[in-house]
Structures are given as structure tokens and as C-alpha cells.
PADOPA-202544 format. One record per residue (C-alpha): residue in three letters; x, y, z. Coordinates in steps of 0.05 Angstrom, whole numbers, always signed. Layout:
PADOPA-202544
+------+--------+--------+--------+
! resn !      u !      v !      w !
+------+--------+--------+--------+
!  ALA !      X !      Y !      Z !
...
+------+--------+--------+--------+
This chain:
PADOPA-202544
+------+--------+--------+--------+
! resn !      u !      v !      w !
+------+--------+--------+--------+
!  MET !     +0 !     +0 !     +0 !
!  GLY !    +30 !    +66 !    -21 !
!  LYS !    +19 !   +134 !    +10 !
!  VAL !    -34 !   +178 !    -21 !
!  SER !    -39 !   +254 !    -21 !
!  VAL !    -93 !   +297 !    +10 !
!  ALA !   -110 !   +323 !    -60 !
!  GLU !   -122 !   +252 !    -85 !
!  ILE !   -167 !   +237 !    -26 !
!  LYS !   -207 !   +301 !    -38 !
!  ASP !   -215 !   +284 !   -112 !
!  LEU !   -242 !   +214 !    -95 !
!  MET !   -289 !   +244 !    -42 !
!  LYS !   -315 !   +293 !    -94 !
!  ALA !   -323 !   +238 !   -146 !
!  THR !   -360 !   +189 !   -101 !
!  GLY !   -390 !   +226 !    -43 !
!  VAL !   -356 !   +177 !     +5 !
!  GLY !   -323 !   +197 !    +71 !
!  MET !   -250 !   +215 !    +78 !
!  MET !   -224 !   +152 !   +114 !
!  ASP !   -259 !   +104 !    +66 !
!  CYS !   -230 !   +142 !     +7 !
!  LYS !   -161 !   +140 !    +38 !
!  LYS !   -166 !    +65 !    +48 !
!  ALA !   -192 !    +54 !    -23 !
!  LEU !   -134 !    +94 !    -53 !
!  GLU !    -82 !    +59 !    -10 !
!  ALA !   -110 !     -9 !    -29 !
!  ASN !   -105 !     +8 !   -102 !
!  ASP !    -38 !    +44 !   -103 !
!  GLY !    -70 !   +112 !   -117 !
!  ASP !   -108 !    +90 !   -180 !
!  MET !   -171 !   +133 !   -180 !
!  ASP !   -213 !    +88 !   -226 !
!  LYS !   -196 !    +25 !   -187 !
!  ALA !   -210 !    +61 !   -121 !
!  ILE !   -279 !    +81 !   -147 !
!  GLU !   -293 !     +9 !   -166 !
!  PHE !   -268 !    -14 !    -98 !
!  LEU !   -316 !    +33 !    -62 !
!  ARG !   -374 !    +12 !   -107 !
!  GLU !   -360 !    -62 !    -93 !
!  LYS !   -361 !    -46 !    -18 !
!  GLY !   -429 !    -14 !    -28 !
!  LEU !   -402 !    +54 !     -5 !
!  ALA !   -408 !    +90 !    -71 !
!  THR !   -476 !    +77 !    -99 !
!  GLN !   -462 !   +112 !   -165 !
!  ALA !   -394 !   +142 !   -177 !
!  LYS !   -392 !   +207 !   -215 !
!  LYS !   -352 !   +211 !   -279 !
!  SER !   -278 !   +217 !   -263 !
!  GLY !   -265 !   +269 !   -317 !
!  ARG !   -265 !   +336 !   -281 !
!  ALA !   -303 !   +391 !   -317 !
!  ALA !   -254 !   +449 !   -315 !
!  ALA !   -250 !   +492 !   -378 !
!  GLU !   -292 !   +555 !   -384 !
!  GLY !   -328 !   +578 !   -446 !
!  ILE !   -396 !   +572 !   -479 !
!  VAL !   -441 !   +515 !   -504 !
!  THR !   -492 !   +540 !   -554 !
!  ALA !   -545 !   +511 !   -600 !
!  VAL !   -579 !   +536 !   -663 !
!  THR !   -638 !   +502 !   -696 !
!  THR !   -675 !   +513 !   -761 !
!  ALA !   -736 !   +479 !   -792 !
!  ASP !   -695 !   +419 !   -814 !
!  GLU !   -629 !   +417 !   -776 !
!  GLY !   -593 !   +437 !   -713 !
!  VAL !   -523 !   +450 !   -687 !
!  LEU !   -493 !   +441 !   -618 !
!  LEU !   -425 !   +475 !   -608 !
!  GLU !   -375 !   +483 !   -552 !
!  VAL !   -321 !   +537 !   -551 !
!  ASN !   -273 !   +540 !   -492 !
!  THR !   -237 !   +599 !   -460 !
!  GLU !   -189 !   +603 !   -402 !
!  THR !   -234 !   +646 !   -358 !
!  ASP !   -308 !   +656 !   -348 !
!  PHE !   -295 !   +731 !   -354 !
!  ALA !   -274 !   +721 !   -426 !
!  ALA !   -333 !   +675 !   -440 !
!  ASN !   -381 !   +729 !   -418 !
!  THR !   -354 !   +783 !   -465 !
!  ASP !   -394 !   +805 !   -526 !
!  ASP !   -334 !   +790 !   -570 !
!  ILE !   -335 !   +716 !   -551 !
!  LYS !   -411 !   +711 !   -553 !
!  ASN !   -414 !   +742 !   -623 !
!  PHE !   -357 !   +697 !   -647 !
!  VAL !   -391 !   +634 !   -621 !
!  ALA !   -457 !   +654 !   -654 !
!  ALA !   -421 !   +667 !   -720 !
!  VAL !   -386 !   +599 !   -717 !
!  ALA !   -452 !   +563 !   -704 !
!  GLN !   -482 !   +598 !   -764 !
!  THR !   -421 !   +578 !   -806 !
!  ILE !   -433 !   +505 !   -788 !
!  LEU !   -505 !   +511 !   -811 !
!  ASP !   -485 !   +546 !   -876 !
!  LYS !   -423 !   +506 !   -895 !
!  LYS !   -436 !   +438 !   -863 !
!  PRO !   -363 !   +422 !   -847 !
!  ALA !   -344 !   +350 !   -831 !
!  ASP !   -303 !   +366 !   -769 !
!  VAL !   -268 !   +421 !   -729 !
!  ASP !   -208 !   +422 !   -776 !
!  ALA !   -253 !   +432 !   -836 !
!  LEU !   -292 !   +485 !   -799 !
!  LYS !   -230 !   +526 !   -786 !
!  ASN !   -217 !   +532 !   -861 !
!  GLU !   -287 !   +558 !   -876 !
!  GLN !   -303 !   +632 !   -883 !
!  LEU !   -334 !   +657 !   -819 !
!  SER !   -407 !   +677 !   -827 !
!  GLY !   -412 !   +753 !   -834 !
!  SER !   -337 !   +761 !   -843 !
!  THR !   -284 !   +761 !   -897 !
!  GLN !   -237 !   +720 !   -853 !
!  THR !   -233 !   +645 !   -844 !
!  VAL !   -256 !   +617 !   -778 !
!  ALA !   -183 !   +602 !   -760 !
!  ASP !   -159 !   +673 !   -775 !
!  ALA !   -217 !   +704 !   -737 !
!  LEU !   -201 !   +659 !   -678 !
!  THR !   -128 !   +677 !   -679 !
!  GLU !   -143 !   +752 !   -681 !
!  LEU !   -195 !   +747 !   -626 !
!  ALA !   -150 !   +707 !   -581 !
!  GLY !    -86 !   +747 !   -593 !
!  MET !   -111 !   +819 !   -600 !
!  LYS !   -177 !   +825 !   -562 !
!  ILE !   -186 !   +771 !   -510 !
!  ARG !   -112 !   +756 !   -500 !
!  GLU !   -123 !   +685 !   -476 !
!  ASN !   -128 !   +616 !   -508 !
!  ILE !   -193 !   +602 !   -545 !
!  VAL !   -209 !   +531 !   -568 !
!  LEU !   -261 !   +508 !   -618 !
!  ARG !   -271 !   +443 !   -581 !
!  ARG !   -328 !   +405 !   -615 !
!  PHE !   -393 !   +409 !   -652 !
!  VAL !   -448 !   +365 !   -679 !
!  ARG !   -497 !   +379 !   -735 !
!  VAL !   -562 !   +339 !   -737 !
!  GLU !   -611 !   +337 !   -795 !
!  GLY !   -686 !   +333 !   -781 !
!  LYS !   -733 !   +365 !   -731 !
!  THR !   -687 !   +387 !   -676 !
!  PHE !   -699 !   +424 !   -610 !
!  SER !   -651 !   +451 !   -559 !
!  TYR !   -642 !   +474 !   -488 !
!  ILE !   -584 !   +516 !   -461 !
!  HIS !   -575 !   +517 !   -386 !
!  ASN !   -545 !   +573 !   -344 !
!  GLY !   -520 !   +617 !   -401 !
!  GLY !   -481 !   +561 !   -436 !
!  SER !   -456 !   +514 !   -382 !
!  ILE !   -497 !   +456 !   -411 !
!  GLY !   -528 !   +448 !   -480 !
!  VAL !   -573 !   +393 !   -506 !
!  LEU !   -597 !   +379 !   -577 !
!  VAL !   -656 !   +332 !   -587 !
!  LYS !   -681 !   +303 !   -653 !
!  LEU !   -754 !   +280 !   -658 !
!  ASP !   -779 !   +236 !   -714 !
!  THR !   -852 !   +257 !   -721 !
!  ASP !   -908 !   +266 !   -771 !
!  LEU !   -929 !   +329 !   -734 !
!  ASP !   -908 !   +400 !   -749 !
!  ALA !   -845 !   +423 !   -713 !
!  ASP !   -880 !   +481 !   -678 !
!  LYS !   -931 !   +433 !   -648 !
!  VAL !   -879 !   +387 !   -616 !
!  ALA !   -828 !   +441 !   -598 !
!  TYR !   -848 !   +439 !   -524 !
!  ILE !   -838 !   +364 !   -522 !
!  GLY !   -768 !   +370 !   -553 !
!  LYS !   -750 !   +423 !   -502 !
!  ASP !   -777 !   +382 !   -444 !
!  VAL !   -735 !   +322 !   -465 !
!  ALA !   -674 !   +367 !   -473 !
!  MET !   -685 !   +397 !   -404 !
!  GLN !   -690 !   +326 !   -375 !
!  SER !   -623 !   +308 !   -405 !
!  ALA !   -591 !   +372 !   -380 !
!  ALA !   -616 !   +359 !   -309 !
!  LEU !   -603 !   +284 !   -302 !
!  ASN !   -549 !   +269 !   -353 !
!  ALA !   -569 !   +199 !   -375 !
!  SER !   -512 !   +159 !   -405 !
!  TYR !   -555 !   +128 !   -459 !
!  LEU !   -619 !   +144 !   -497 !
!  ASN !   -651 !    +76 !   -486 !
!  ARG !   -634 !     +7 !   -461 !
!  GLU !   -617 !    -17 !   -531 !
!  GLN !   -557 !    +30 !   -531 !
!  VAL !   -526 !     +2 !   -467 !
!  PRO !   -466 !    -40 !   -489 !
!  ALA !   -469 !   -113 !   -466 !
!  GLU !   -401 !   -107 !   -432 !
!  VAL !   -424 !    -47 !   -391 !
!  LEU !   -485 !    -85 !   -367 !
!  GLU !   -443 !   -145 !   -349 !
!  HIS !   -395 !   -101 !   -310 !
!  GLU !   -453 !    -71 !   -271 !
!  LYS !   -478 !   -141 !   -255 !
!  GLU !   -409 !   -158 !   -228 !
!  ILE !   -411 !    -96 !   -184 !
!  MET !   -479 !   -115 !   -157 !
!  LEU !   -456 !   -186 !   -141 !
!  ALA !   -394 !   -158 !   -106 !
!  GLN !   -439 !   -113 !    -65 !
!  MET !   -481 !   -173 !    -44 !
!  SER !   -419 !   -210 !    -21 !
!  GLU !   -406 !   -153 !    +28 !
!  ASP !   -476 !   -160 !    +57 !
!  PRO !   -478 !   -219 !   +107 !
!  LYS !   -553 !   -231 !    +94 !
!  MET !   -543 !   -234 !    +19 !
!  ALA !   -476 !   -270 !    +19 !
!  SER !   -508 !   -331 !    +52 !
!  LYS !   -558 !   -339 !     -5 !
!  PRO !   -543 !   -390 !    -61 !
!  GLU !   -508 !   -361 !   -121 !
!  GLN !   -567 !   -374 !   -168 !
!  VAL !   -613 !   -335 !   -121 !
!  ARG !   -564 !   -276 !   -120 !
!  ILE !   -559 !   -278 !   -196 !
!  LYS !   -635 !   -274 !   -201 !
!  ILE !   -636 !   -215 !   -153 !
!  VAL !   -584 !   -180 !   -195 !
!  GLU !   -626 !   -190 !   -258 !
!  GLY !   -682 !   -155 !   -221 !
!  LYS !   -637 !    -97 !   -203 !
!  VAL !   -617 !    -86 !   -276 !
!  GLY !   -684 !    -52 !   -286 !
!  LYS !   -663 !     +2 !   -236 !
!  TYR !   -598 !    +12 !   -275 !
!  TYR !   -639 !    +26 !   -337 !
!  THR !   -684 !    +76 !   -302 !
!  GLU !   -623 !   +114 !   -276 !
!  ASN !   -580 !   +112 !   -339 !
!  CYS !   -628 !   +111 !   -399 !
!  LEU !   -661 !   +177 !   -415 !
!  LEU !   -727 !   +148 !   -440 !
!  GLU !   -735 !   +104 !   -378 !
!  GLN !   -719 !   +158 !   -327 !
!  ALA !   -775 !   +187 !   -285 !
!  PHE !   -799 !   +250 !   -321 !
!  VAL !   -776 !   +311 !   -280 !
!  LYS !   -842 !   +348 !   -289 !
!  ASP !   -885 !   +288 !   -269 !
!  ASP !   -847 !   +231 !   -236 !
!  LYS !   -908 !   +185 !   -243 !
!  LEU !   -888 !   +180 !   -317 !
!  SER !   -824 !   +158 !   -351 !
!  VAL !   -798 !   +203 !   -406 !
!  GLN !   -822 !   +154 !   -458 !
!  GLN !   -891 !   +152 !   -427 !
!  TYR !   -893 !   +228 !   -427 !
!  VAL !   -874 !   +231 !   -501 !
!  ASP !   -926 !   +178 !   -519 !
!  GLN !   -979 !   +214 !   -478 !
!  GLU !   -967 !   +280 !   -514 !
!  ALA !   -965 !   +246 !   -582 !
!  LYS !  -1034 !   +217 !   -569 !
!  LYS !  -1061 !   +285 !   -548 !
!  LEU !  -1034 !   +317 !   -612 !
!  GLY !  -1059 !   +260 !   -655 !
!  GLY !   -993 !   +239 !   -685 !
!  THR !   -930 !   +197 !   -674 !
!  ILE !   -867 !   +221 !   -639 !
!  LYS !   -802 !   +184 !   -629 !
!  VAL !   -741 !   +211 !   -593 !
!  ALA !   -689 !   +192 !   -645 !
!  GLU !   -627 !   +226 !   -617 !
!  CYS !   -604 !   +266 !   -556 !
!  ILE !   -536 !   +298 !   -551 !
!  ARG !   -512 !   +333 !   -488 !
!  TYR !   -450 !   +377 !   -481 !
!  GLU !   -427 !   +401 !   -413 !
!  ARG !   -377 !   +458 !   -415 !
!  GLY !   -307 !   +432 !   -402 !
!  GLU !   -327 !   +360 !   -386 !
!  GLY !   -265 !   +316 !   -388 !
!  VAL !   -218 !   +375 !   -396 !
!  GLU !   -169 !   +382 !   -338 !
!  LYS !   -153 !   +451 !   -315 !
!  LYS !    -95 !   +470 !   -271 !
!  GLU !   -119 !   +492 !   -203 !
!  ASP !    -74 !   +549 !   -180 !
!  ASN !    -59 !   +560 !   -107 !
!  LEU !    -61 !   +635 !    -91 !
!  ALA !     -3 !   +632 !    -43 !
!  ASP !    +41 !   +595 !    -93 !
!  GLU !    +21 !   +644 !   -147 !
!  VAL !    +40 !   +704 !   -105 !
!  ALA !   +106 !   +670 !    -86 !
!  ASN !   +121 !   +656 !   -159 !
!  MET !   +106 !   +729 !   -177 !
!  ILE !   +155 !   +753 !   -124 !
!  LYS !   +209 !   +707 !   -151 !
+------+--------+--------+--------+
């Protein structure tokens, strides 16, 4: 067992919601490996659902633009939230989103070579000028997605989270817009990993079953039960995994007596048409991007040096 730092323990506590001593033991038992420590705590039944280990750190804006037959979800990162809130950045992000709609680039590299909407410059040149002469900090065109069809969006908290939802429906877009927004808000709030149970990879499901069996082995009452009985109990618990991790099976936030799928079906019946949630894409600003956390005292000391 190796020594672990206070920072590592704090990160594990933040990721799992588990107490300090249990996090310390988990890290020591796994030589400081964060992912293995999370699995260790889950197997002990201490972490019921570990948060994603990728720490959301970068600042910036997530935005969405939709038209009658397509939609764009875009993330642009900056170093500070101050920069993200400037009109220069907001205008640039809006222009980039419009460029994606107009030019339909295949990826970020192709996007940079396109002429920026409303400008004579390429996106790359406009980005360089904005970063170097106006904002004076790094700006990154991180990612985007363009979806064809009837799309609807929701942007949370000025651009911290953005969701784009595609509905396959025989109804007019304006009639189902509120449904698309409701589904997008659901995704923003509860961050399901998958759209439906069919999208859950078999290996992910098997891994979850292994975790559940390991949790049972830590429970004296369950550990004494025959293996076949425990396996049947686990199969029953899989349903709960779906309701927590599949968007369409989650309890609808506006009426928890309904699942999201039941809500969509209910509204389709009221409107006299068919509605299928075909796609849901969620961007959270900076997710998975690690940002250096500066210590004020160290920063001052470095400035003095």
C-alpha cells in the first residue's frame, strides 16, 4: 500500500460522495489508482453511483442553433469565465454556429478553413485575431455536432450545458417544440448515459452485474444466499440501472409518475400523431478537460520570484 496525497483523497471524495477515511483506504488499497478506487468503493457498497472521473474544468460557452430541418450544438472553450461572458466571444460563437449551418463542415479542422459567417476571414484567422488581440487568452473550438431533421434545444445557465434533441414525427415542428425542449431539459438535469436500453453495451451491463454481485458478497444476509438466487436478484436490479442511466426510462422531472417515454407517448396521443425521440446529444462545458488549479499563495510567491 502506497501513500496517497490529501488532494487525491479530496478528488475521490468529490467523485463518489464517500467519507475521507474510506476514500483513503480505497486509494491505498489500489496504489492511488482513481478508477480502481472508485470500483473498490462501489463493490463495498459505499459509492452507490460514482460520478464521472473526468473533471469539468475549462470555461467557455455551449450554444445551440436550430432551423426547420437541422440543428447545431457547439462548444467553444476559453481560459476564464470573464472572457466567455464578453460580447466578442458571444458574437464569435454565434457566427461559428451559423457557419456550421451554412457550410456543413465535416469536423473542427474543416470548420477552421471555412469563411466565418458575416466576415471576410476564415474561422481560424478570426479565432487567432480574437485570441491574440482582443481577449488575450487561449480560445479553443472544441467540438460540434450537426443533426438533420426536426431538432430542438435547451441551453442551461447561459451556456454551461447544452442539449440537442431530434424528434422523428409526422407532426409540425412548432406543435412538438415543447416536447423536444422538455426532453432536452430532462437530459440537462439528469445526464443519462444512454438514450434507451438498446444503446447500453453488453459489456457495460455485465460489468454492472459484477458490481452488484460484489456488493451482495459484502452483505452478510445476501452473501449466505445461493449463487443462483443472487444472480436472479441482480437480474431484477438491472431494471433500476436502466431507469437511472437511460433517458427514456428515467422518471420525467415534471411528473415523476411517468417515464420520459410515457410522457412523449402521452403528448403524441393528445396531438394525434406519432413522436419518437431519435437522438439526444448533451454537451457540458469543459467536461473531461483538466484545468490546472492554481494555489493563490504559490502564485504570489512565484510572482515575487
